[in-house]
C-alpha positions, 0 to 999 in steps of 0.5 A, a space after each residue: 872117649 878115654 879122656 872123658 872116662 879118666 876125667 870122670 874117674 878123677 872127679 869121682 875120686 875128688 868127691 870121695 876125698 871131699 866125703 872123707 874130709 866132711 866125715 872127719 869134721 862131722 862124725 862124733 867119735 875117733 873110730 867113726 872118723 878113722 872109718 870115714 878117712 880110711 875108706 873114702 880117701 882110699 877109694 878116692 885115691 884109687 879112682 884118682 889113680 885109675 883116671 891119671 893112669 888112663 891119661 898117661 897111657 903108659 904101662 910103666 907109669 900106670 904100674 907106678 901109680 898102682 904101686 903108690 896106691 897099694 902103699 898108701 892103702 897099707 900105710 893108712 890101714 896100719 896107721 888107722 889100726 895103730 891109732 884105734 889101738 892107742 885110743 882104746 886102752 885109755 878109753 879115749 873116744 875122740 
């Protein structure tokens, strides 16, 4: 049962990664693309981490995966903020 939940979480995470990638390619401007990438990919990575943590069945490795996810959350938020701030004064929208 746990394996089925883990595989479902991993597959759902992959769906969010694909949705973020499609958003990157299809959305019209920089800020929309940043939104799609940061939101969908961070949620996708969280679901992927949860699924892999369930498969590992080790608390230490689950905490390591959680730490990686938290670091990626912080890095993607900071980088998206910097990109958006850099594009704003110059008036670039794409």
